[in-house]
N, C-alpha and C positions, 0 to 999 in steps of 0.2 A: 163360982169358978168351976166346981166339979161338974155341974150340969152342962156348962159350956163344953167341957172336955168330953163328956159323955155324948153330946150331940155331934161333936166333931168326929169322934170314933164311929158313931152310927152312920154319919154321912159318908165317911170314907169306906165303910163296909159296903154301903150301897153303890157308890159311884165307881170305885176302883175296878172291881171285877167287870162292871159294865163297860168302862173305857177300854179295857183289854179286849173284850169281845168285839167292841166297835172297831178297834184297830185291826184285829185279825180279819174282820169281815170286809173292810174296805181297802186295805193296804194294796191289794192286787190291782186296784183300779186307780191308783195314784202313781205319780212319778216315784222312783225311776222305772217302774214296771211298764208304764205306758208313756207315750210321748207327751200327753197332756192329761191332766186330771179329768176323770169322767163324771165327777159330781161337783156340786157347789159347796165349798166349805161352810159358807154362811147358812145354807139350808141344813147342812148336817148338824151344826151346833145350835141353830134355831130350833130344829126338831127335838134335839136333846133337851133344850130348855123348856119347850112346850110339854114334853113328856114328863119332866120333873114337876112342873106345875100341875098338870093333869093327874099325875100319880098321887100327889097330895090330896087332891079333891076325891079321887077314887078311894084312897085309904079311909078318908072320913066317911064316904058313902058306905064302904064295907062295914065300918064299925057300927053305924047306926041301924043296919039291917037286923031284924030280930033273929036270934039264934037260940031259942029256948030248948029245943031238942034236936036229935040227929037229923030228922027230916027238914026242919026249918034251917038248920045249919047248911045242909046240902043245897037247899033252894037259895039261901043267901050267897053262898059261894058261886053257884051257877049264875045268878043275877049279876053279881059283881064282875064276873068274867065277861059276860055278854056286854055289860056296860063299858068295860075297858076296850074290848075289841070294836064296839060300835063307834067309840070316839076315834080310834085309829082309822076306821072306815071313812068317817066323815072328814077327818083332817086330810087324809091322803087322796081323797076324791074331789078336792076343791079344783076349781077350773084351772088354776096355775100348775097343778100337779097331774091332773088326769091326762093319760095318753103319753106321758114322758117316760122314757126308759129308766131315767135316774130316780124316779119316784120310788122304785124298789129299794134303793140305797137309803132313802130318807126314812123308810119304815123302820130300819134297824135302830137308829138313835132315838126315834120316837118311842119305840118299845123299851129300849134300855133306860131312858129317862123315867118312864112310868115304873119300871121295875125297881130302880134305885130308890125312888120315893117310898115304895112299899117296904123295902128292906129297912130304910131309915125308921119308918113307923114301927116296924116289928122290933128293931133293936132298941129304940127309945122306950117302947113298952116293957122291954126286958132289962132296962138299965140297972135294976136292983141286983141282977145276977149276971150282968153283961160280961164281966171279966172272969167269971167262972170258966175254966178251959173248955168244958163240954158245951156250954152255951155259946161261947165265942166261936168255936169251930163249927157248930151247927148253923149259926147265923151266916158264917162265910159260905158254907155249902149252899144254904138257902139263897144267898145273894147270887151265886153262880147259876143255880138252877133257875131262879126267877129271871135273871138277865138273859139267859139262853132262850127260854121259852118265849119271852116277850120280843126278843130280836127275831125269833122264828116267825111269830105271828105278824109282826110288823112288816117283815120282808114279804110274807105271803100275801098280805092285804095290799102292800105297795105294788107287788107284781101284778095282782089282779087289776089295780087301778091303771097300771101302765098298758095293760092289754085289753081294757074294757070288759074284763071278766069279773065284775065287782062282787056279785053275790056268792058265786061258787068259792071264790077266794075267802070271803068272809066266813062262810060255813066251815071251810077247812080250818081256818084259824080258830074258830070257836071249838071245833072238835078237838084240836090239839090242846087248847087250854083246859077243856073239861077232862081229857085223859090225863094231862099233867096234874090237874087238881085232884084226881082220884088217887094218884100215886102219893101226892103231898098231904092228903087229908089226915092221916095219923099225926103228922107233925103239927098241922093247924089245930087239931083237936087236943094237942099237948098231952099225948099219951106218954107212958113211961118208957124209959130206955129198956132195950136197945131199939124199940120199934120206931121211935121218932127219928133216930139216926138212919135207920134202914129206909124209912119213908123219904127223907131228904136225898139220900144217895140214889135211890131208885128214880126219884123224880128228875134228878140231875142227869142220870144216865139216859132217861127217855128224852129229855130236852136236848141232850148232846146228839142223840141219834137223829132227831129232826133237824138239828143244826147242820149235821153232816150233809143231809139232803139239800138244805137251803144253801150251804156253802158251795156244794158241787154243782147243783142244778139251777136253783132259782136266781142267785146273784149273777153268775155269768150268763144265764139264760135270758136275762132282761136286756142284754146288749143287742143292738142292731147287728145284722149279719156281717156288714162290712167291718165293724169294729171287732167282732169276734175273730174274723179272718186275720185282721191286723195283729191281734194279740197272739194268735197261733204262730204267725210268722216271727214275731218278736221272741217267742219262747224257743223257736227253732234256731234263731240267730244267736241267742245267748250262749249255748254250749259251744257253738262254733267259734265265737269271739274269744271264749276262755281258752280254747285249744290253740 
């Protein structure tokens, strides 16, 4: 019974911050902000489910990589990041997704699902001390940080797929993950406090900075020009209607 409760708590730690990020990312492109939803709900939740499944596989892959010393640890982390971003690249460049403006939107839930599974794995591995306040708070911050950076890279790769700019988008995503991993490495190495907390907070700040760019530029930038003009007109009408 206790193990079931621990798993539920771990799952909620992973999925709830991710769902909040997903809602914040896509809400502008759904009613009532637009006349019709600009994405397919089935593809959004399908991508989230695929991300959850793949994230479980990626977590197992990361665990089995050798980590004997600092150098092998760095290589293992880099390889796992490239593996994760490569899957996003393959999934979002399938024939039914390539060249569609809404593919950028589906990269967000794909990344969030993968991040959620990673958080569940980390929380489950820490279940012996899961309810210690410091551990609990750190894992929540870790969930936010991992959710943000995976949403970032999913959107970047999805945007590249929508524009036929596949490899440059992939390299940008890998660079973001590696930089984020550098900030997060003290936490992953389980260093003593306060350095682990500083590591997670710094990584979350970096991921939020990239997310601001994704939110302001990438997500609206994926829309065709006519839809963007329509959105601008709707925003101008809204204050007038209130007056």
